[in-house]
C-alpha positions in Angstrom: 108.9 90.6 100.1 107.5 94.4 99.6 110.0 95.4 102.3 112.8 93.5 100.3 111.7 95.0 96.7 112.0 98.4 98.5 115.3 97.7 99.7 116.7 96.9 96.3 114.7 99.5 94.3 117.5 102.0 93.3 119.7 99.1 92.1 116.7 97.7 90.3 116.1 101.2 88.5 119.5 101.6 87.8 120.4 98.2 86.2 117.3 98.0 84.2 116.7 98.4 80.4 113.6 98.6 78.4 114.0 95.0 77.0 113.9 93.6 80.8 110.8 95.8 81.5 109.0 94.7 78.5 109.7 91.1 79.6 108.8 91.5 83.4 105.5 93.3 82.3 104.7 90.3 80.0 105.4 88.1 82.8 103.4 90.0 85.4 100.4 90.6 82.9 100.5 86.7 82.2 100.5 85.7 86.2 97.4 88.2 86.6 99.6 90.3 89.1 99.1 93.3 86.7 96.2 94.4 84.7 96.2 95.9 81.1 95.2 99.2 82.4 98.2 99.0 84.9 100.5 98.1 82.1 99.3 101.0 80.0 99.8 103.5 82.9 103.6 102.1 83.2 104.3 102.3 79.6 102.5 105.9 79.1 106.3 107.3 80.0 107.6 104.7 77.3 110.4 107.0 76.3 112.0 107.2 79.6 113.2 103.7 80.9 113.9 104.6 84.5 110.4 106.2 84.9 108.9 103.1 83.6 110.6 101.0 86.0 109.9 103.2 88.9 106.2 102.9 88.1 106.2 99.2 87.7 108.3 98.7 91.1 106.0 100.9 92.9 102.8 99.6 91.7 103.8 95.9 92.5 105.3 97.1 96.1 102.0 98.9 96.9 100.2 95.6 96.1 101.9 93.7 98.9 104.4 90.9 99.6 102.4 88.3 97.1 103.1 90.4 94.0 106.4 91.7 95.2 107.4 87.8 95.6 106.4 87.2 91.8 108.3 89.9 90.5 111.5 89.0 92.3 111.0 85.5 91.2 110.8 86.7 87.7 113.8 88.5 88.1 115.9 85.5 89.6 114.4 83.2 87.0 115.0 85.3 83.7 117.2 88.0 84.5 120.3 86.4 86.7 122.6 89.0 86.1 120.4 92.0 87.1 119.4 89.8 90.1 122.8 89.1 91.2 123.8 92.9 90.9 120.9 93.7 93.3 122.3 91.2 95.9 119.6 88.3 95.1 120.4 85.0 95.8 120.3 83.3 92.1 121.8 79.9 93.0 119.1 78.6 95.4 116.6 81.3 95.2 115.9 82.8 98.7 112.5 84.1 97.3 110.6 80.8 98.0 107.8 80.2 95.8 104.3 80.9 97.2 102.2 78.0 98.4 99.1 80.1 98.0 99.6 79.8 94.3 100.1 76.3 94.2 97.0 75.7 96.5 94.8 77.8 94.1 96.1 75.6 91.2 95.1 72.5 92.7 91.4 73.9 93.9 90.9 75.3 90.5 91.7 72.0 88.4 88.1 71.1 88.1 86.8 74.6 87.0 85.1 74.4 83.8 86.4 77.6 82.4 89.3 79.6 83.7 88.8 83.4 84.0 91.0 85.3 81.2 91.9 87.7 84.0 92.1 85.8 87.4 91.7 87.4 90.7 95.1 87.6 92.6 95.2 84.3 94.5 96.5 85.8 97.8 93.4 88.2 97.8 91.0 85.6 96.9 92.4 83.5 100.0 92.1 86.4 102.1 88.5 86.8 101.2 87.5 83.2 101.9 89.9 82.3 104.8 90.7 85.4 106.7 88.4 88.3 106.7 90.4 90.2 109.0 93.4 90.3 106.5 93.6 93.7 104.7 93.3 93.6 101.2 95.7 95.9 99.7 94.6 95.9 96.1 91.4 95.7 94.0 89.9 92.3 93.5 89.5 91.5 89.9 85.9 90.5 88.8 86.1 87.1 87.4 84.3 86.2 84.1 81.9 84.1 85.9 80.9 86.9 88.2 80.9 89.4 85.1 78.5 87.2 83.0 76.4 86.5 86.1 75.8 90.3 86.9 75.0 91.0 83.4 72.6 88.1 83.0 70.7 89.1 86.2 70.8 92.8 86.1 70.5 93.1 82.1 69.6 97.0 81.4 69.5 97.9 84.8 73.4 98.7 84.9 75.5 101.4 83.3 77.2 100.1 80.1 80.9 99.6 80.3 82.8 100.1 77.1 85.3 97.5 75.9 88.7 98.0 77.0 90.0 98.1 73.4 89.6 101.9 72.6 88.3 102.8 76.0 89.6 106.0 77.5 88.9 106.6 81.1 90.0 109.6 83.0 89.8 110.4 86.8 91.0 113.9 88.3 92.3 114.3 91.9 92.9 117.7 93.2 94.7 117.4 96.6 95.2 120.6 98.5 97.9 120.1 101.5 99.6 123.8 102.0 97.6 126.8 102.2 98.5 130.6 102.4 96.8 131.1 106.0 95.1 127.8 106.9 96.8 124.8 108.8 98.8 122.4 106.8 97.0 119.0 105.9 99.4 116.5 107.1 98.7 113.3 105.9 97.4 114.3 102.7 99.9 112.8 100.4 98.8 109.2 101.9 95.4 109.9 100.6 96.6 111.3 97.4 98.9 107.9 96.6 96.1 105.9 97.9 93.3 107.1 95.7 95.6 107.4 92.6 96.5 103.6 93.1 93.0 102.6 93.4 91.7 104.6 90.4 94.7 102.9 88.5 93.6 99.6 89.4 89.9 100.4 88.4 91.2 101.2 84.9 91.4 105.0 85.1 94.2 107.2 83.9 94.5 109.5 86.9 95.2 113.3 86.5 96.8 114.8 89.6 96.9 118.4 90.7 98.1 119.8 94.1 97.9 123.0 96.0 95.5 124.9 93.8 93.8 128.3 94.4 90.1 128.6 94.2 90.3 130.0 90.5 93.0 127.5 89.7 90.8 124.6 90.7 88.0 125.9 88.7 90.2 126.3 85.7 91.5 122.8 86.0 87.9 121.2 86.4 86.7 123.1 83.4 89.7 121.7 81.5 89.1 118.1 82.7 85.4 118.4 81.7 86.3 119.4 78.2 88.8 116.6 77.5 88.2 114.8 74.3 89.0 111.3 75.7 85.6 111.5 77.5 83.9 110.8 74.3 85.4 107.1 74.4 85.0 107.0 78.1 82.0 105.2 80.1 82.4 107.0 83.5 84.7 109.3 85.4 85.7 110.2 88.9 86.6 113.7 90.4 88.2 113.5 93.7 88.6 116.7 95.8 90.6 116.6 99.0 91.0 120.0 101.1 90.0 122.0 104.1 86.5 122.9 103.4 83.0 124.6 104.7 79.5 123.9 104.3 79.1 125.4 100.8 82.3 123.8 99.4 86.1 123.1 99.1 89.0 125.6 100.2 91.5 126.6 97.9 95.1 127.3 99.0 94.1 131.1 99.0 91.0 130.5 101.4 91.0 132.5 104.5 88.8 132.3 107.7 87.4 135.6 108.6 86.0 135.8 112.2 83.0 138.4 112.8 81.2 139.7 115.8 79.1 137.4 117.8 81.4 134.4 117.0 80.4 134.0 113.4 83.0 133.4 110.9 83.4 133.2 107.1 85.8 131.2 104.7 86.6 133.1 101.5 87.6 131.7 98.0 85.7 128.4 98.4 84.9 126.4 95.4 81.2 125.7 95.7 79.8 122.4 95.3 77.2 123.7 93.2 79.9 125.1 90.7 81.5 121.4 90.5 77.9 119.8 89.5 77.4 122.8 86.9 80.7 122.3 85.2 79.9 118.4 84.6 76.3 118.8 84.0 74.5 117.6 80.8 74.6 121.1 79.5 78.2 121.9 80.0 79.8 118.6 79.7 78.0 116.6 76.8 80.7 114.3 76.3 79.9 112.6 80.0 76.1 112.7 79.3 74.5 109.5 80.4 77.5 108.3 82.0 78.4 108.1 85.7 80.2 111.0 87.3 81.4 110.2 90.6 82.3 113.1 92.9 84.2 112.2 96.2 85.1 115.0 98.6 87.4 114.8 101.6 86.9 118.1 103.4 85.3 119.3 106.7 81.9 121.0 106.1 81.8 123.0 109.2 83.2 123.0 112.7 80.7 120.8 114.6 81.8 117.3 116.0 79.7 114.6 114.5 78.2 113.0 117.6 75.4 114.9 119.4 72.6 114.2 121.1 69.5 114.7 119.0 65.8 114.8 118.7 64.1 112.4 116.3 60.8 114.3 116.0 60.5 116.1 113.0 57.4 118.1 111.8 56.1 117.2 108.3 54.8 120.0 106.3 51.0 120.0 105.5 50.3 118.5 102.0 49.0 121.8 100.8 52.4 123.2 101.2 54.0 120.5 98.8 54.8 121.3 95.0 55.2 119.0 92.1 58.6 118.8 90.8 58.7 120.7 87.5 59.1 118.7 84.4 61.7 119.9 81.8 62.6 119.1 78.2 66.2 118.6 79.1 67.1 117.3 82.4 70.2 119.5 83.5 71.7 117.1 86.1 71.6 113.3 85.5 74.0 110.3 86.4 75.7 111.9 89.3 76.6 110.6 92.8 78.4 112.7 95.4 80.2 111.1 98.4 81.3 113.2 101.0 83.5 112.4 104.0 80.9 113.9 106.5 77.6 115.5 107.1 76.8 119.1 106.5 78.3 121.6 109.3 80.5 118.9 110.6 84.2 118.0 110.7 86.2 115.4 108.9 89.1 113.6 110.8 92.7 112.9 109.4 95.6 111.3 110.8 98.8 113.3 110.3 100.8 110.0 109.1 98.0 107.5 108.0 95.7 109.8 106.0 92.2 110.6 106.6 89.5 108.2 108.0 87.0 108.5 105.0 89.6 108.1 102.3 91.2 105.1 104.1 87.8 103.7 104.7 86.7 104.0 101.0 89.8 102.5 99.6 89.5 99.4 101.9 85.8 98.5 100.8 86.4 99.6 97.1 89.3 96.8 97.1 87.3 94.3 98.7 83.9 94.9 97.0 84.1 96.5 93.7 84.5 93.2 91.8 80.8 92.2 92.9 78.9 95.1 94.2 77.6 98.4 92.5 79.1 101.6 93.7 76.3 102.9 95.7 76.2 99.6 97.7 80.0 100.0 98.3 79.3 103.6 99.6 76.5 102.1 101.8 79.0 99.6 103.3 81.6 102.4 103.9 79.1 104.4 105.8 78.0 101.4 107.9 81.7 101.0 109.1 81.5 104.4 110.4 78.4 103.8 112.5 79.1 105.4 116.0 82.4 106.8 114.9 83.6 110.5 114.9 81.9 111.3 111.5 79.5 110.0 109.0 80.1 110.0 105.3 77.1 111.0 103.1 75.9 110.2 99.7 74.4 113.4 98.1 72.6 114.6 95.1 72.5 111.1 93.6 70.9 111.1 90.1 72.3 107.8 89.0 69.4 106.0 87.0 71.1 102.3 86.8 73.7 100.4 89.1 77.1 101.3 88.4 79.5 98.3 88.5 83.3 99.0 87.9 84.0 95.7 86.8 87.8 95.5 87.4 89.9 93.6 85.4 87.5 94.1 82.5 
């Protein structure tokens, strides 16, 4: 059905109007195919009907066959003229009702309370009956799970703001083309995948592409200063580019070879600079709120698999020093998830995107409804055991468990 929706996409956009879009969005929201945050994202360009239609179609198409089928059903049932112009069979609908939906309806008849935002039925069935089937969208957290987590975890979890008035922002910087370095083929797949994931988690995503080092710094500082963070409960900063151990490459970065085989990469956005921009001193609007930094970039040129010695000499006790106490903690509530360990490369497929971003999206789709973020990152790391690279959690100063509660 996703393929069919893609096939009629242009006819859909050309024939749609604002009233039809509003009606379809209401139907899709009622059927839990779209979340409130996704509808808000679609309606951001409310003055441009075709743009709203494009966002709606692409959002639904990316969710897979089940969601695409629901959208086409709504068209056939309620907007027959448009459906007919699109070549859909409006007499005896070729879009058969999904048996999965009926099955879920029957099995849930004895449920005491129905969630206000139910999990998408096809995803729930995949989770229970076919663990090898890929889940293409984030599973919503049911009201039951939401209540159970709050009842059992209490003040051990970060507070989540109520959806009304909440303004979550996320920033993605994706560098694909460079002045002298090789083009990062497949980067667009990662950019689209992370944007879709963060949208489904309730974040408005700001995209920036192909920035030089100073441009990246400027964008990060402007993002940190956004007033919306006052009404947010967290943020994601995603950087995807070439890189070296100290940081991330701008489009103006150059690799300079020195004598004795040594090399230097210029115009790097240092990881320390990223943390400094968003720390408690420079970004008070995000103080005490989770700040998630995700970096997809090489951190050197070594391959991840090597024969190593496990013996490590420990320093004598007299060389240890106490951590200094400060009246104001400069850096808290961060977690940074990097695509590889220091000094090693990250792998990317030229058409399917990077191994790290692909694996991260997969685990977030499956687990964000019931597990805290650090545990999800651990699951991602476990999936890379014995592989070409090993993602790494670094510089974590989270003081509580960070649940995303998608759908809430």
